[in-house]
Backbone of each chain as ProteinMPNN parsed JSONL, in Angstrom:
{"seq_chain_A": "XXXXXXXXXXXXXXXXXXXXXXXXXXXXXXXXXXXXXXXXXXXXXXXXXXXXXXXXXXXXXXXXXXXXXXXXXXXXXXXXXXXXXXXXXXXXXXXXXXXXX", "coords_chain_A": {"N_chain_A": [[44.409, -31.608, -36.982], [43.329, -30.191, -34.024], [43.681, -26.923, -32.718], [45.09, -26.091, -29.716], [44.866, -23.51, -27.553], [47.602, -22.082, -25.856], [48.514, -19.928, -24.433], [47.04, -17.113, -22.907], [46.579, -13.789, -23.609], [46.474, -10.508, -22.239], [45.966, -7.119, -22.588], [46.668, -4.032, -21.097], [46.423, -0.667, -21.548], [48.539, 1.95, -20.696], [49.689, 5.311, -19.952], [52.442, 5.496, -20.579], [53.277, 2.959, -21.095], [52.501, -0.404, -22.164], [50.771, -2.797, -20.415], [51.326, -6.071, -20.399], [49.738, -8.879, -19.748], [50.023, -12.327, -19.193], [48.551, -15.589, -19.285], [49.095, -18.954, -18.657], [47.302, -21.288, -20.153], [47.253, -23.888, -20.996], [49.703, -26.342, -20.478], [52.834, -25.384, -21.735], [55.43, -26.199, -23.941], [58.902, -25.648, -24.826], [59.233, -26.205, -27.608], [56.86, -25.475, -28.678], [56.798, -22.843, -28.877], [56.486, -21.293, -31.095], [53.851, -21.346, -31.647], [52.505, -19.547, -30.158], [51.06, -16.34, -30.29], [52.055, -13.379, -29.65], [50.473, -10.289, -28.841], [50.365, -7.461, -31.086], [52.094, -4.535, -30.273], [52.371, -1.052, -29.594], [55.397, 0.472, -30.471], [56.167, 2.864, -29.475], [55.659, 3.046, -26.868], [56.571, 1.619, -23.664], [56.861, -1.88, -22.684], [55.411, -3.848, -20.27], [55.882, -6.906, -18.857], [53.943, -9.477, -17.482], [52.915, -12.15, -15.409], [52.58, -15.668, -14.562], [55.136, -17.72, -15.314], [57.665, -19.676, -17.057], [61.218, -18.914, -17.001], [62.403, -19.002, -19.556], [60.278, -18.331, -21.202], [59.696, -15.71, -20.47], [62.137, -14.492, -21.222], [62.044, -14.93, -23.933], [59.762, -13.422, -24.656], [60.572, -10.886, -23.829], [62.622, -10.43, -25.627], [61.146, -10.534, -27.957], [59.636, -8.199, -27.845], [61.571, -6.367, -28.045], [62.005, -4.181, -29.895], [60.469, -2.128, -28.8], [59.942, 0.77, -26.615], [60.865, 0.401, -23.964], [61.53, -2.445, -21.838], [60.036, -4.147, -19.195], [59.822, -6.349, -16.386], [57.336, -7.718, -14.43], [57.556, -8.092, -10.957], [56.468, -9.336, -8.093], [57.88, -9.453, -5.702], [59.51, -7.297, -5.785], [57.817, -5.269, -5.71], [56.846, -4.099, -7.987], [57.439, -3.425, -11.5], [60.413, -4.4, -13.035], [62.749, -2.638, -14.882], [64.37, -3.953, -17.643], [65.528, -3.622, -20.095], [66.15, -0.75, -22.115], [65.367, 1.994, -24.236], [65.2, 4.603, -23.747], [65.989, 7.527, -21.892], [64.282, 8.105, -19.863], [63.36, 5.886, -18.547], [65.288, 3.773, -16.758], [67.522, 0.965, -16.833], [67.008, -1.294, -14.256], [65.359, 0.35, -12.841], [62.343, 0.564, -10.913], [59.029, 0.18, -11.682], [56.097, 1.267, -10.403], [52.989, -0.088, -10.682], [49.971, 1.338, -11.108], [46.733, 0.371, -10.875]], "CA_chain_A": [[44.69, -31.435, -35.552], [42.749, -28.948, -33.53], [44.696, -26.097, -32.074], [44.8, -25.826, -28.311], [45.609, -22.308, -27.169], [48.462, -22.297, -24.702], [48.653, -18.696, -23.664], [46.028, -16.071, -23.073], [47.182, -12.48, -23.37], [45.577, -9.399, -21.932], [46.735, -5.868, -22.653], [46.099, -2.81, -20.513], [47.239, 0.438, -22.024], [48.788, 3.069, -19.795], [50.216, 6.452, -20.705], [53.807, 5.313, -21.09], [53.593, 1.547, -21.368], [51.423, -1.388, -22.227], [50.926, -3.892, -19.459], [50.944, -7.314, -21.087], [49.62, -9.977, -18.797], [49.723, -13.604, -19.856], [48.204, -16.738, -18.463], [49.311, -20.225, -19.33], [46.051, -22.04, -20.012], [47.638, -25.281, -21.145], [51.161, -26.409, -20.357], [53.53, -25.09, -22.981], [56.833, -26.632, -23.989], [59.676, -24.74, -25.68], [59.07, -26.419, -29.056], [55.579, -24.897, -29.096], [56.928, -21.399, -28.705], [56.068, -20.607, -32.313], [52.389, -21.364, -31.769], [51.927, -18.41, -29.449], [51.193, -15.108, -31.074], [51.944, -12.215, -28.767], [49.779, -9.174, -29.508], [51.152, -6.318, -31.589], [52.052, -3.415, -29.33], [53.034, 0.155, -30.086], [56.797, 0.605, -30.083], [56.399, 4.177, -28.877], [55.517, 2.895, -25.422], [57.253, 0.462, -23.12], [56.058, -3.071, -22.446], [55.607, -4.515, -18.988], [55.457, -8.297, -18.917], [53.431, -9.938, -16.203], [52.287, -13.467, -15.487], [53.368, -16.769, -14.018], [55.656, -18.527, -16.411], [59.092, -20.004, -16.93], [62.197, -17.895, -17.381], [62.628, -18.972, -21.009], [59.152, -17.632, -21.829], [59.942, -14.283, -20.218], [63.255, -14.018, -22.049], [61.552, -14.923, -25.309], [58.857, -12.281, -24.833], [61.374, -9.66, -23.712], [63.301, -10.253, -26.913], [60.092, -10.297, -28.953], [59.232, -6.79, -27.771], [62.806, -5.592, -28.013], [61.946, -2.891, -30.606], [59.669, -1.103, -28.124], [60.709, 1.803, -25.914], [61.589, -0.27, -22.888], [60.912, -3.692, -21.385], [60.124, -4.383, -17.754], [59.156, -7.597, -15.981], [56.688, -7.529, -13.144], [58.044, -8.988, -9.91], [55.775, -8.934, -6.861], [58.843, -9.294, -4.609], [60.112, -5.963, -5.888], [56.728, -4.292, -5.595], [56.604, -3.418, -9.257], [58.063, -4.018, -12.682], [61.831, -4.043, -13.13], [63.183, -2.331, -16.245], [65.494, -4.823, -17.989], [66.194, -2.984, -21.223], [65.523, 0.549, -22.349], [65.892, 2.875, -25.278], [64.847, 5.971, -23.381], [66.583, 7.907, -20.597], [63.21, 8.274, -18.875], [63.305, 4.635, -17.78], [66.628, 3.195, -16.79], [67.642, -0.425, -16.4], [67.036, -1.398, -12.799], [64.246, 1.122, -12.264], [61.128, -0.183, -10.595], [57.821, 0.917, -12.032], [54.898, 0.893, -9.646], [51.834, -0.085, -11.573], [48.695, 1.659, -10.462], [45.631, -0.16, -11.711]], "C_chain_A": [[44.075, -30.121, -35.083], [43.791, -28.22, -32.693], [44.259, -25.739, -30.651], [45.577, -24.585, -27.871], [46.364, -22.513, -25.863], [48.509, -21.074, -23.792], [47.504, -17.747, -23.96], [46.683, -14.747, -22.711], [46.111, -11.437, -23.092], [46.422, -8.123, -21.911], [45.967, -4.743, -21.966], [46.995, -1.658, -20.919], [47.322, 1.551, -20.977], [49.444, 4.185, -20.614], [51.568, 6.127, -21.36], [54.199, 3.866, -21.354], [52.314, 0.751, -21.592], [51.739, -2.477, -21.217], [50.402, -5.15, -20.145], [50.932, -8.444, -20.073], [49.317, -11.265, -19.564], [49.343, -14.653, -18.816], [48.434, -17.995, -19.275], [48.074, -21.086, -19.087], [46.292, -23.531, -20.148], [49.156, -25.328, -21.133], [51.843, -26.218, -21.713], [54.98, -25.564, -22.878], [57.568, -25.735, -24.976], [59.449, -24.954, -27.183], [57.726, -25.904, -29.578], [55.617, -23.369, -29.084], [56.416, -20.647, -29.936], [54.552, -20.592, -32.494], [51.75, -20.187, -31.032], [52.074, -17.163, -30.312], [50.961, -13.915, -30.161], [51.29, -11.052, -29.513], [50.75, -8.106, -30.01], [50.993, -5.159, -30.615], [52.84, -2.245, -29.899], [54.458, 0.275, -29.554], [57.107, 1.925, -29.401], [56.203, 4.169, -27.364], [56.374, 1.727, -24.959], [56.309, -0.722, -23.013], [56.419, -3.644, -21.084], [55.031, -5.915, -19.085], [55.052, -8.758, -17.535], [52.753, -11.29, -16.383], [53.187, -14.527, -14.877], [53.839, -17.662, -15.159], [57.133, -18.757, -16.251], [59.995, -18.872, -17.443], [62.376, -17.827, -18.897], [61.498, -18.23, -21.727], [59.302, -16.123, -21.655], [61.048, -13.741, -21.126], [62.842, -13.949, -23.516], [60.684, -13.689, -25.561], [59.613, -10.954, -24.748], [62.077, -9.381, -25.035], [62.294, -9.914, -28.017], [59.718, -8.811, -29.001], [60.428, -5.836, -27.714], [62.718, -4.249, -28.746], [61.127, -1.812, -29.892], [60.558, -0.21, -27.243], [61.495, 1.26, -24.723], [60.84, -1.55, -22.524], [61.09, -3.782, -19.876], [59.388, -5.675, -17.435], [58.607, -7.4, -14.575], [57.194, -8.561, -12.145], [57.422, -8.562, -8.586], [56.75, -8.733, -5.691], [59.503, -7.921, -4.613], [59.045, -4.874, -5.812], [56.443, -3.532, -6.872], [57.293, -4.145, -10.396], [59.486, -3.496, -12.813], [62.206, -3.81, -14.593], [64.435, -3.157, -16.566], [66.197, -4.4, -19.274], [65.443, -1.714, -21.56], [66.2, 1.31, -23.482], [65.539, 4.327, -24.985], [65.443, 6.31, -22.018], [65.533, 8.045, -19.489], [63.06, 7.043, -17.985], [64.649, 3.94, -17.905], [66.599, 1.743, -16.308], [67.788, -0.467, -14.883], [65.951, -0.586, -12.112], [63.068, 0.203, -11.952], [59.914, 0.695, -10.865], [56.657, 0.386, -11.206], [53.708, 0.987, -10.584], [50.589, 0.228, -10.769], [47.584, 1.218, -11.391], [44.529, 0.881, -11.841]], "O_chain_A": [[44.288, -29.071, -35.69], [44.653, -28.827, -32.057], [43.194, -25.161, -30.434], [46.807, -24.607, -27.823], [45.827, -23.049, -24.894], [48.538, -21.178, -22.566], [47.064, -17.601, -25.1], [47.268, -14.604, -21.637], [45.007, -11.482, -23.634], [47.477, -8.08, -21.277], [44.781, -4.531, -22.219], [48.197, -1.678, -20.657], [46.311, 2.019, -20.455], [49.715, 4.026, -21.804], [51.801, 6.44, -22.528], [55.318, 3.584, -21.783], [51.212, 1.183, -21.252], [52.849, -3.006, -21.181], [49.212, -5.279, -20.431], [51.976, -8.899, -19.605], [48.472, -11.289, -20.459], [49.751, -14.604, -17.656], [48.022, -18.092, -20.431], [47.83, -21.55, -17.973], [45.626, -24.341, -19.503], [49.819, -24.462, -21.706], [51.455, -26.831, -22.707], [55.654, -25.357, -21.869], [56.952, -25.131, -25.855], [59.471, -23.991, -27.95], [57.488, -25.899, -30.786], [54.597, -22.702, -29.259], [55.968, -19.505, -29.831], [54.031, -19.915, -33.38], [50.583, -19.871, -31.26], [53.091, -16.967, -30.977], [49.826, -13.497, -29.929], [51.54, -10.864, -30.703], [51.812, -7.885, -29.428], [49.882, -4.845, -30.188], [53.841, -2.425, -30.593], [54.695, 0.191, -28.349], [58.178, 2.093, -28.818], [56.528, 5.133, -26.671], [56.847, 0.936, -25.774], [55.104, -0.587, -23.223], [57.588, -3.892, -20.788], [53.845, -6.094, -19.361], [55.725, -8.47, -16.545], [52.097, -11.536, -17.395], [54.387, -14.321, -14.698], [53.039, -18.272, -15.868], [57.787, -18.124, -15.423], [59.572, -18.007, -18.21], [62.487, -16.741, -19.464], [61.732, -17.575, -22.743], [59.062, -15.355, -22.588], [60.912, -12.671, -21.719], [63.233, -13.037, -24.245], [60.857, -12.997, -26.564], [59.331, -10.019, -25.498], [62.12, -8.243, -25.502], [62.574, -9.101, -28.899], [59.511, -8.248, -30.077], [60.294, -4.659, -27.377], [63.292, -3.265, -28.279], [61.102, -0.672, -30.355], [61.767, -0.419, -27.147], [62.652, 1.624, -24.511], [59.668, -1.715, -22.86], [62.173, -3.522, -19.351], [58.444, -6.049, -18.131], [59.315, -6.975, -13.661], [57.255, -9.753, -12.445], [57.808, -7.539, -8.019], [56.482, -7.936, -4.792], [59.989, -7.444, -3.588], [59.363, -3.685, -5.847], [55.863, -2.446, -6.842], [57.677, -5.308, -10.279], [59.729, -2.294, -12.712], [62.003, -4.681, -15.439], [65.437, -3.076, -15.856], [67.342, -4.783, -19.509], [64.24, -1.612, -21.319], [67.418, 1.272, -23.656], [65.577, 5.175, -25.877], [65.411, 5.492, -21.099], [65.877, 8.094, -18.308], [62.68, 7.148, -16.819], [65.087, 3.571, -18.995], [65.765, 1.356, -15.49], [68.606, 0.252, -14.309], [65.653, -0.806, -10.938], [62.833, -0.794, -12.635], [59.797, 1.803, -10.343], [56.285, -0.784, -11.301], [53.463, 2.025, -11.2], [50.205, -0.518, -9.868], [47.509, 1.641, -12.544], [43.52, 0.632, -12.5]]}, "seq_chain_B": "XXXXXXXXXXXXXXXXXXXXXXXXXXXXXXXXXXXXXXXXXXXXXXXXXXXXXXXXXXXXXXXXXXXXXXXXXXXXXXXXXXXXXXXXXXXXXXXXXXXXX", "coords_chain_B": {"N_chain_B": [[83.073, 3.429, 0.961], [82.928, -0.012, 1.102], [83.005, -2.47, -1.425], [80.649, -4.877, -1.986], [80.595, -7.927, -3.439], [78.016, -9.108, -5.521], [77.263, -10.975, -7.391], [78.605, -14.016, -8.561], [80.397, -15.107, -11.285], [80.856, -17.786, -13.577], [82.536, -19.207, -16.248], [82.223, -21.634, -18.738], [83.749, -22.882, -21.51], [82.442, -24.105, -24.504], [82.236, -25.895, -27.66], [80.386, -24.574, -29.345], [79.138, -22.716, -27.783], [79.228, -20.542, -24.902], [78.982, -21.451, -21.599], [77.468, -19.771, -19.159], [77.513, -19.534, -15.878], [75.904, -18.318, -13.013], [76.09, -17.225, -9.619], [74.254, -16.023, -6.93], [75.68, -14.282, -4.515], [75.309, -12.422, -2.57], [72.288, -10.929, -1.619], [70.686, -9.32, -4.285], [69.416, -6.278, -5.491], [67.228, -4.671, -7.881], [68.148, -2.0, -8.322], [70.826, -2.231, -8.049], [71.832, -3.29, -10.251], [73.676, -2.268, -11.973], [76.061, -2.632, -10.781], [76.986, -5.126, -11.197], [79.265, -6.948, -13.165], [79.089, -8.528, -15.935], [80.965, -11.133, -17.507], [83.08, -10.604, -20.377], [82.207, -12.064, -23.441], [82.787, -14.127, -26.291], [81.259, -13.142, -29.266], [80.929, -14.805, -31.359], [80.098, -17.213, -30.576], [77.335, -18.911, -28.972], [75.48, -18.029, -25.973], [74.836, -19.596, -22.986], [72.757, -19.198, -20.318], [72.812, -19.777, -16.868], [71.755, -20.59, -13.577], [70.472, -19.798, -10.291], [68.12, -17.397, -10.048], [66.306, -14.243, -10.143], [63.656, -13.487, -12.518], [63.937, -10.961, -13.724], [66.681, -10.586, -13.65], [67.634, -12.584, -15.341], [66.438, -11.737, -17.755], [67.699, -9.322, -18.072], [70.392, -10.148, -18.374], [70.139, -11.741, -20.66], [69.526, -9.791, -22.529], [71.833, -8.296, -22.339], [73.734, -9.952, -23.493], [72.869, -10.002, -26.015], [74.135, -9.339, -28.538], [75.505, -11.688, -29.188], [75.798, -14.993, -30.74], [73.623, -16.73, -30.169], [71.115, -16.962, -27.575], [70.456, -18.854, -24.726], [68.529, -20.229, -22.053], [69.126, -22.011, -19.186], [67.116, -24.645, -18.042], [66.179, -26.803, -15.715], [63.824, -28.284, -15.676], [63.253, -28.66, -18.291], [65.237, -30.205, -19.102], [67.519, -29.174, -20.202], [68.99, -26.384, -21.979], [67.038, -23.705, -23.065], [66.624, -22.237, -26.173], [66.256, -18.834, -26.607], [66.642, -16.572, -28.113], [68.062, -16.025, -31.35], [70.623, -15.769, -33.794], [71.374, -17.431, -35.729], [70.767, -20.058, -38.044], [71.325, -22.544, -37.144], [70.701, -22.919, -34.49], [67.587, -22.798, -33.23], [64.903, -20.728, -32.023], [63.301, -21.998, -29.213], [64.482, -24.467, -29.396], [66.029, -27.118, -27.561], [68.954, -27.377, -25.801], [71.052, -29.873, -24.917], [73.248, -30.027, -22.325], [76.34, -31.3, -22.115], [78.51, -32.097, -19.636]], "CA_chain_B": [[82.194, 2.26, 1.075], [83.537, -1.189, 0.488], [82.124, -3.053, -2.434], [80.278, -6.255, -1.693], [80.19, -8.559, -4.706], [76.679, -9.681, -5.464], [77.164, -12.135, -8.27], [79.838, -14.678, -8.976], [80.214, -15.715, -12.605], [81.783, -18.832, -13.973], [82.349, -19.484, -17.671], [82.789, -22.857, -19.314], [83.673, -22.734, -22.958], [82.16, -25.284, -25.317], [82.553, -25.627, -29.066], [79.483, -23.62, -29.998], [78.562, -21.744, -26.85], [79.802, -20.387, -23.571], [78.027, -21.683, -20.518], [77.711, -18.765, -18.129], [76.791, -19.858, -14.661], [76.051, -17.281, -11.988], [75.587, -17.488, -8.277], [73.999, -14.808, -6.164], [76.373, -14.459, -3.243], [74.621, -11.519, -1.647], [71.025, -10.527, -2.246], [70.828, -8.186, -5.205], [68.179, -5.584, -5.829], [67.32, -4.127, -9.239], [68.931, -0.765, -8.448], [72.264, -2.557, -8.011], [72.107, -4.05, -11.465], [74.84, -1.712, -12.663], [77.3, -2.991, -10.076], [77.475, -6.425, -11.652], [79.941, -6.834, -14.46], [79.107, -9.83, -16.601], [82.209, -11.309, -18.254], [83.053, -10.454, -21.841], [82.146, -13.37, -24.1], [82.893, -14.065, -27.744], [79.982, -13.075, -29.96], [80.874, -15.838, -32.4], [79.453, -18.378, -29.989], [76.141, -18.61, -28.211], [75.627, -17.932, -24.524], [73.817, -20.282, -22.192], [72.676, -18.647, -18.967], [72.445, -20.788, -15.882], [71.876, -20.123, -12.199], [69.21, -19.488, -9.623], [67.982, -15.945, -9.925], [64.991, -13.735, -10.549], [63.388, -13.329, -13.949], [64.491, -9.698, -14.239], [68.123, -10.755, -13.836], [67.775, -13.369, -16.572], [66.095, -10.909, -18.92], [68.784, -8.351, -18.199], [71.582, -10.823, -18.917], [69.832, -12.146, -22.038], [69.669, -8.599, -23.355], [73.251, -7.923, -22.281], [74.479, -10.79, -24.435], [72.118, -9.994, -27.262], [74.951, -9.368, -29.772], [76.148, -12.975, -29.457], [75.162, -15.816, -31.785], [72.284, -17.075, -29.68], [70.985, -16.958, -26.121], [69.605, -19.906, -24.192], [68.467, -20.207, -20.586], [69.073, -23.38, -18.677], [65.92, -24.947, -17.262], [66.256, -28.229, -15.372], [62.562, -28.946, -15.997], [63.241, -28.994, -19.721], [66.369, -31.093, -19.338], [68.561, -28.514, -20.979], [68.881, -24.934, -22.116], [66.051, -23.336, -24.087], [67.048, -21.108, -27.002], [65.234, -17.78, -26.537], [66.867, -15.716, -29.277], [69.103, -16.63, -32.171], [71.005, -15.142, -35.059], [71.917, -18.481, -36.579], [69.762, -21.109, -38.31], [71.748, -23.793, -36.491], [69.962, -22.997, -33.23], [66.328, -22.073, -33.418], [64.134, -20.408, -30.827], [62.529, -23.149, -28.747], [65.348, -25.653, -29.321], [66.607, -27.43, -26.249], [70.34, -27.814, -25.916], [71.515, -30.717, -23.811], [74.629, -29.667, -21.995], [77.16, -32.392, -21.573], [79.637, -31.526, -18.866]], "C_chain_B": [[82.881, 1.063, 0.4], [82.511, -1.873, -0.398], [81.894, -4.537, -2.142], [79.839, -6.941, -2.995], [78.865, -9.293, -4.563], [76.584, -10.978, -6.262], [78.547, -12.702, -8.568], [79.552, -15.373, -10.304], [81.272, -16.772, -12.857], [81.497, -19.16, -15.443], [82.993, -20.806, -18.04], [82.633, -22.763, -20.818], [83.443, -24.078, -23.64], [82.384, -24.905, -26.782], [81.674, -24.504, -29.638], [78.824, -22.618, -29.06], [79.453, -21.606, -25.62], [78.691, -20.62, -22.557], [78.377, -20.713, -19.397], [76.851, -19.083, -16.921], [76.998, -18.729, -13.652], [75.516, -17.787, -10.66], [75.396, -16.167, -7.569], [74.6, -15.01, -4.776], [75.773, -13.584, -2.156], [73.382, -11.017, -2.354], [71.203, -9.274, -3.106], [69.453, -7.589, -5.506], [68.348, -4.937, -7.208], [68.179, -2.861, -9.356], [70.443, -1.001, -8.358], [72.714, -3.256, -9.287], [73.375, -3.553, -12.17], [76.16, -2.054, -11.967], [77.827, -4.361, -10.538], [78.178, -6.236, -12.994], [80.05, -8.217, -15.086], [80.383, -9.963, -17.453], [82.017, -11.071, -19.755], [83.081, -11.847, -22.462], [82.165, -13.177, -25.615], [81.513, -14.093, -28.399], [79.828, -14.136, -31.029], [80.273, -17.143, -31.884], [78.152, -17.944, -29.317], [76.468, -18.461, -26.73], [74.475, -18.684, -23.866], [73.88, -19.739, -20.774], [72.176, -19.72, -18.018], [72.646, -20.241, -14.479], [70.508, -19.861, -11.609], [69.107, -17.992, -9.432], [66.633, -15.498, -10.429], [64.881, -13.548, -12.06], [64.018, -12.048, -14.498], [65.99, -9.806, -14.478], [68.403, -11.546, -15.115], [67.508, -12.517, -17.81], [67.166, -9.854, -19.166], [70.003, -8.987, -18.861], [71.352, -11.26, -20.37], [70.004, -10.951, -22.974], [71.135, -8.156, -23.43], [74.053, -8.685, -23.341], [73.793, -10.89, -25.799], [72.993, -10.032, -28.524], [75.608, -10.72, -30.073], [75.279, -13.827, -30.392], [73.758, -16.299, -31.402], [72.298, -17.02, -28.156], [70.064, -18.105, -25.737], [69.619, -19.809, -22.674], [68.279, -21.645, -20.101], [67.847, -23.568, -17.802], [65.909, -26.441, -16.963], [64.968, -28.977, -15.712], [62.471, -29.353, -17.46], [64.415, -29.911, -20.075], [67.471, -30.479, -20.176], [68.333, -27.017, -21.03], [67.965, -24.611, -23.29], [66.546, -22.107, -24.856], [65.927, -20.061, -27.021], [65.442, -16.68, -27.578], [68.047, -16.274, -30.053], [69.365, -15.827, -33.435], [71.607, -16.169, -36.004], [70.867, -19.571, -36.796], [70.108, -22.431, -37.613], [71.026, -24.006, -35.162], [68.715, -22.142, -33.351], [65.641, -21.822, -32.079], [63.254, -21.603, -30.455], [63.338, -24.441, -28.709], [65.839, -25.875, -27.898], [68.007, -28.004, -26.452], [70.7, -28.627, -24.682], [72.976, -30.357, -23.56], [75.328, -30.879, -21.417], [78.367, -31.782, -20.891], [80.931, -32.242, -19.202]], "O_chain_B": [[83.346, 1.154, -0.736], [81.309, -1.844, -0.134], [82.833, -5.329, -2.066], [78.822, -6.568, -3.58], [78.64, -10.01, -3.588], [75.921, -11.935, -5.862], [79.511, -11.972, -8.794], [78.589, -16.13, -10.428], [82.415, -16.665, -12.414], [80.345, -19.364, -15.825], [84.149, -21.069, -17.706], [81.53, -22.587, -21.335], [84.151, -25.053, -23.388], [82.68, -23.754, -27.103], [82.163, -23.606, -30.324], [78.042, -21.773, -29.495], [80.31, -22.448, -25.348], [77.604, -20.051, -22.657], [79.432, -20.814, -18.771], [75.63, -18.923, -16.941], [78.115, -18.249, -13.459], [74.632, -18.641, -10.591], [76.266, -15.297, -7.603], [74.101, -15.797, -3.972], [75.735, -13.955, -0.983], [73.417, -10.714, -3.547], [71.808, -8.293, -2.674], [68.477, -8.302, -5.74], [69.47, -4.685, -7.649], [68.86, -2.665, -10.363], [71.236, -0.083, -8.565], [73.838, -3.748, -9.38], [74.054, -4.308, -12.866], [77.238, -1.795, -12.502], [78.984, -4.7, -10.291], [77.735, -5.46, -13.841], [80.979, -8.973, -14.805], [80.823, -8.983, -18.055], [80.944, -11.306, -20.313], [83.874, -12.7, -22.064], [81.634, -12.201, -26.143], [80.701, -14.972, -28.112], [78.733, -14.349, -31.549], [79.98, -18.056, -32.656], [77.909, -16.753, -29.122], [77.587, -18.732, -26.295], [73.303, -18.44, -24.153], [74.916, -19.807, -20.112], [71.245, -20.466, -18.322], [73.603, -19.51, -14.224], [69.517, -19.721, -12.326], [69.92, -17.391, -8.73], [65.903, -16.262, -11.061], [65.882, -13.465, -12.772], [64.566, -12.044, -15.6], [66.518, -9.189, -15.403], [69.309, -11.207, -15.875], [68.255, -12.57, -18.787], [67.497, -9.533, -20.307], [70.575, -8.426, -19.796], [72.251, -11.162, -21.205], [70.555, -11.079, -24.068], [71.603, -7.699, -24.473], [74.935, -8.126, -23.994], [74.11, -11.757, -26.614], [72.626, -10.698, -29.492], [76.215, -10.873, -31.133], [74.179, -13.431, -30.778], [72.834, -16.275, -32.215], [73.358, -17.03, -27.531], [69.015, -18.302, -26.351], [70.601, -19.361, -22.081], [67.396, -22.372, -20.555], [67.57, -22.75, -16.924], [65.66, -27.253, -17.854], [65.007, -30.173, -16.004], [61.723, -30.259, -17.827], [64.556, -30.336, -21.222], [68.266, -31.192, -20.788], [67.583, -26.457, -20.23], [68.105, -25.177, -24.374], [66.846, -21.071, -24.263], [64.795, -20.359, -27.401], [64.511, -15.937, -27.887], [68.927, -16.918, -29.482], [68.451, -15.283, -34.054], [72.276, -15.81, -36.973], [70.166, -19.963, -35.863], [69.267, -23.323, -37.512], [70.773, -25.142, -34.762], [68.783, -20.928, -33.546], [65.78, -22.599, -31.134], [62.546, -22.147, -31.303], [62.932, -25.408, -28.064], [66.035, -24.928, -27.136], [68.205, -28.98, -27.175], [70.658, -28.133, -23.555], [73.812, -30.383, -24.463], [74.949, -31.405, -20.37], [79.141, -31.045, -21.501], [81.983, -31.905, -18.658]]}, "name": "protein", "num_of_chains": 2, "seq": "XXXXXXXXXXXXXXXXXXXXXXXXXXXXXXXXXXXXXXXXXXXXXXXXXXXXXXXXXXXXXXXXXXXXXXXXXXXXXXXXXXXXXXXXXXXXXXXXXXXXXXXXXXXXXXXXXXXXXXXXXXXXXXXXXXXXXXXXXXXXXXXXXXXXXXXXXXXXXXXXXXXXXXXXXXXXXXXXXXXXXXXXXXXXXXXXXXXXXXXXXX"}
């Protein structure tokens, strides 16, 4: 069986976080979750998740990167990325991080 | 200042999980995340999150209940709740749990 990639990941490194953008190239179902291989990211920085995808995928990725400094999810309605978990007082849950490209 | 409740929680206990349904009664912004008080739930069972809300709220709640047996997020498109993290081999990441009311 040939392997059809479901998700494409792109990483942009910033001073205090990695911006992880994903694109769903082929429809992905929950039972295929193990076929995706999120990139290794430095735990010394936070991770900002960005991309159009279902809630379960976001929650999975947030948990996947749990050992990193903090996790935020990009939400255009909030004008930035919302911190949803954190291990550093510098970024608190509920903070909004404006991402400057 | 009078306190305006933002989220209403409802818990239904099942044999192996608690179904936590939330409703956003008043628009909630990320900086108000600390005003919500999710109910205490037994860690010996899983938690299924359900409700219409933003991704950051789901990720926050998933992390909040991280110490429980497993976390799943209800997704009507998948016909059930998708397991997004688990500490038990009985429920694996990517499994779909059909909720019978």
